[in-house]
C-alpha angles and dihedrals in degrees: 000000000000124000089244091056091048089053092050091050092050090049092050092048090050094051095047098046106123123229118269093252092050090050091051092049093046092049092057122085109258125202123222116218093237092054095058128109114269111279142124096240122198128293132194116199123192094330118188126176133194137185104203105308093340111106100213102172132024132203103325117176117179137156122215108198118216113268097016135114117228121191121206111207135176141108123300115283097027096114103259096129091040090053095048090051091055088059092073100019094254091135088070088078089068114087115244092015117144135176140195129191134045136290110194126200122171088355094302129108107240089211094060109123090236093060119103104231092203091059091047091057089052091053093043109042128194134215114192135216094256120045110250110187114167102262097211093052131082122241090262094046091050092056094049097038093099091060091055094046092048093041092236122158129217130187096225119021093182092057092046091048092053093044093054095045091048091051090049091051093241107101099094091050098050108022092105095049107040089138093059116103118265091236090065091072126091120259093262092046091049090053091051088047089056089050090051089050091053091049095055092078090050102237123198092215131033119201117199121191107200092316094177102040094106097039135098120246094261093052090044090055091052091050091050091050088051092050092052092049093048093051090071089079108016142043116254129197117186130186110209139165089195108097092191089054093050089050093048103046112023133086093195132024129202120197119213127193140172115210097190092301135066118324116269137186106247098188144336128204142140106305097246089054093050091055098036105032113011113181096214122063090219090059091050091050091051100046091046091053099248090132141356 
């Protein structure tokens, strides 16, 4: 091959090299909706949210296919956390909060007056930004606390305890000190303990609101490994400000933005497309670090 041809090839390779985030996303195993285990998934239809007179979120419609991981990204104040809290009615704990639209699970609107909100929060679990183990309970009691609060029975609590801690990637680290208090664990271990606690009631969907924002890189990696393992049999929605994390763990990514008004979803697509070929210029500007 001639030197000129080699130069042309090098030029072409240089101009077609994808961004680092796109490379990370493309390297990860992505799930197609039609390849997922049977399940209804979760659907949001025309969701609006207010806090008093403040319109915080406008007209968000989004499907979460069963067995997939969806990342919600966008700058602070664009409604990501508000939206994720509408998905299991957690926003109702905030005074003056209001909501319009539908959130559908198993073909039923979770906001229908006939729906038991306590049961909905068992089916759609939540892991928060800061680990919140119950300080007066042991590690084992923390994991099983949801069963007691929901008055659920299980044939073998020891087996369930081990199963949940294994799924949360924590069993090998705590199996010899299950009677120690949850507060004795490190921050990353406490977050995985909270994940194990949410798994004990066997939710269909797990919502995660910036679960790694306060953790070191090693703990973050363990949480991400846990998320990927859990997605084999449940639907996961994660709010994150970490673009690398969204690229690593999610199958789909939705970009939220507030342009001086209520937060809106600008676009949603398979994660590698969001980082490689976003349709909206605002998405491109955000994922490439031009703002946010």
